[in-house]
C-alpha positions in Angstrom: -9.8 84.4 112.6 -8.0 81.1 113.4 -4.3 81.4 114.0 -2.1 78.3 113.6 1.6 77.7 114.6 3.9 75.7 112.4 6.8 73.6 113.8 9.2 76.6 113.8 6.6 78.6 115.8 5.8 80.8 112.9 2.1 81.8 112.9 -0.3 81.9 109.9 -3.8 83.3 109.9 -6.6 81.7 107.8 -10.1 83.0 107.2 -11.3 79.6 106.0 -10.2 76.0 105.3 -7.6 76.2 102.5 -8.8 75.3 99.0 -5.7 76.0 97.0 -2.7 74.2 98.6 0.9 73.9 97.3 3.1 71.3 98.9 6.8 71.5 98.2 7.8 68.4 100.3 7.5 65.0 98.6 6.6 63.1 101.8 4.1 65.6 102.9 2.5 65.7 99.4 2.0 62.0 99.7 0.5 62.3 103.1 -1.9 65.1 102.0 -3.1 63.0 99.1 -3.7 60.0 101.4 -5.9 61.9 103.8 -8.1 63.3 101.0 -6.5 66.6 100.0 -6.9 66.0 96.3 -9.1 68.7 94.8 -7.4 71.3 97.1 -3.9 70.4 96.0 -2.9 72.7 93.1 0.9 72.4 93.1 3.7 70.0 94.0 7.4 69.6 93.2 8.9 67.4 90.5 10.1 65.1 93.3 6.6 64.5 94.6 6.4 61.2 92.8 4.0 59.2 95.1 1.3 58.4 94.3 1.5 58.2 90.5 -2.0 59.6 90.2 -1.0 62.8 92.0 2.3 63.2 90.1 0.5 62.9 86.8 -2.4 65.2 87.6 -1.0 68.2 89.7 1.0 71.1 88.4 4.7 71.1 89.3 6.4 74.2 90.8 10.1 73.2 90.4 12.3 71.2 92.7 12.4 71.2 96.5 15.6 73.3 96.5 14.8 75.5 93.4 11.2 76.5 93.3 9.5 78.2 90.4 8.3 81.3 92.3 6.5 82.8 89.4 4.5 79.6 88.8 3.6 79.5 92.5 2.3 83.1 92.3 0.2 82.2 89.3 -1.4 79.3 91.1 -2.6 81.8 93.9 -2.2 79.4 96.8 -3.9 80.1 100.1 -1.5 77.7 101.9 2.0 76.5 101.1 3.4 73.6 103.0 7.2 73.4 103.3 10.0 71.9 105.4 13.0 73.5 107.1 15.5 70.9 105.8 14.2 70.1 102.4 13.5 73.6 101.1 15.7 76.6 100.4 15.5 79.1 103.3 15.8 82.2 101.1 13.0 81.0 98.8 10.7 80.2 101.7 11.3 83.5 103.3 10.4 85.2 100.1 7.2 83.2 99.8 6.3 84.1 103.4 6.1 87.7 102.5 3.3 86.9 100.0 1.6 83.8 101.2 0.7 81.7 104.2 3.6 79.2 104.5 3.4 76.4 107.1 6.8 74.8 107.8 7.5 71.4 109.3 10.7 70.4 111.2 11.1 66.7 111.5 13.8 64.8 113.5 11.8 61.8 114.9 8.5 59.9 114.8 6.9 62.3 117.4 7.8 65.3 115.2 6.1 63.5 112.2 3.0 62.7 114.2 2.8 66.3 115.4 3.1 67.5 111.8 0.2 65.3 110.8 -2.0 66.4 113.7 -1.3 70.1 113.1 -2.1 69.9 109.4 -5.2 67.9 110.2 -6.5 70.8 112.3 -5.9 73.3 109.5 -7.4 71.0 106.9 -10.3 69.5 108.9 -9.0 66.0 108.5 -8.6 65.0 112.2 -10.4 61.7 112.0 -8.4 60.6 108.9 -5.1 61.5 110.6 -6.1 59.8 113.8 -6.7 56.5 112.0 -3.4 56.8 110.1 -1.3 57.5 113.2 -2.9 54.6 115.0 -2.0 52.3 112.1 1.6 53.6 112.0 2.2 53.3 115.7 1.0 49.7 115.8 3.2 48.7 112.9 6.3 50.3 114.4 6.1 48.3 117.6 7.1 45.2 115.7 10.5 46.5 114.5 11.8 48.3 117.5 15.4 47.1 118.2 15.1 44.5 115.5 18.8 44.7 114.5 20.1 44.2 118.1 23.0 46.8 118.2 24.7 46.0 114.9 26.8 48.9 113.6 25.9 50.6 110.3 27.1 53.3 108.0 24.2 54.9 106.1 25.4 56.4 102.8 23.5 59.2 101.0 26.1 60.5 98.5 29.1 59.4 96.4 32.3 61.3 95.6 32.6 62.2 98.3 31.1 59.6 100.4 28.6 61.3 102.7 26.7 59.7 105.6 23.6 60.4 107.6 24.8 61.3 111.1 23.4 62.7 114.3 20.5 65.3 114.3 18.8 63.6 111.3 15.5 61.7 110.9 17.5 58.9 109.3 19.7 58.5 112.4 16.6 58.4 114.6 15.2 55.5 112.5 18.5 53.6 112.6 18.6 53.9 116.4 14.9 52.9 116.7 15.7 49.7 114.7 18.6 48.9 117.1 21.4 49.9 114.8 24.4 51.8 116.1 25.3 54.6 113.6 29.1 54.8 113.2 28.7 58.5 112.4 26.7 59.2 115.6 29.5 61.6 116.9 29.2 63.7 113.8 26.4 66.1 112.8 23.9 66.1 109.9 25.5 64.8 106.6 29.3 64.7 106.9 31.7 63.5 104.2 34.0 60.6 105.2 37.1 59.2 103.5 37.7 55.6 102.8 40.5 55.3 105.3 38.2 56.3 108.2 35.5 53.9 107.0 38.1 51.1 107.0 39.0 51.9 110.6 35.4 52.0 111.8 34.6 48.6 110.1 30.7 48.9 110.1 28.9 45.5 110.1 26.4 46.9 107.7 26.6 49.6 104.9 23.3 50.9 103.7 23.6 52.6 100.4 20.5 54.8 100.0 18.6 54.9 96.7 18.3 58.7 97.1 19.4 61.4 96.9 22.3 59.6 95.1 21.1 56.6 93.2 23.6 54.0 94.3 23.9 50.9 92.1 25.5 47.5 92.2 28.8 48.8 90.9 29.1 51.0 94.0 28.6 48.0 96.2 31.5 46.2 94.4 33.7 49.3 94.8 33.1 49.7 98.5 33.4 46.0 99.2 37.0 46.1 98.1 37.7 48.3 101.1 35.2 46.8 103.6 35.4 43.0 102.8 33.7 42.0 106.1 30.8 44.5 105.9 27.4 43.5 104.5 26.7 46.1 101.9 23.2 46.6 100.4 21.2 49.2 98.6 18.2 50.3 100.7 15.0 52.2 99.8 15.9 55.8 100.8 12.2 56.9 100.8 11.4 54.4 103.6 14.3 55.8 105.7 13.9 59.5 105.1 10.2 60.2 104.2 7.9 60.8 107.1 4.1 60.8 107.1 2.4 58.0 105.1 5.8 56.4 104.2 6.2 55.4 107.9 3.4 52.9 107.3 5.7 51.1 104.9 8.7 51.0 107.2 7.9 47.8 109.3 7.2 45.6 106.3 10.3 46.8 104.5 12.6 46.5 107.5 11.4 42.9 108.1 12.3 42.1 104.5 15.8 43.5 105.1 16.4 41.2 108.0 16.0 38.2 105.8 18.9 39.3 103.6 21.3 40.8 106.2 
């Protein structure tokens, strides 16, 4: 029987190609739908909003951090696709006792490509994934170092202000675009007070549209403390979703350069 490793080196054993799949990661659900995993997909989270057709047609099994375990059991999946950062460890460990759970761990583009290739092997979608990865890699070449070493603070939360720092996929993207993350000495998603922000004086402040939905009023509030920073709201999905969403990154970033 085929044995497969996930990105945490856990192993799962499958007797056949999965026909009842639950994805509890929004970006990976979008990717699965794109490569043709439609009839096999029986469960997603309430945050798996892209594409609309998938969101409107597939059963939801709770949120990424609070899954409906009983509903997952009722759907009888032969494969659950999860992520180390986005899902609750205790819930995933519980599911691993009952089901095949494949876990991704993404910090950069190469990790994302590996995730896509490994899932392609399990799902017999190698050709579809090969085409997608080729398209993504070609598009990414046009935006490497496009910001030419400007400094940036990438905000993910309000009250307290929280930034994306080192050891995150967002930080990798910022670096790839030629942006110097002011929080590069910190780890993961630290909080920061306004006094330290004023001292660091980032040239750009990117206020992410998710997980906190920043609005124009937050730009106005922050601008009082950082009058010389260019502060804009950015599409958090483009900066934090891997898989298919990487194909949107180049076009979006080029549109950003026209306003910053």
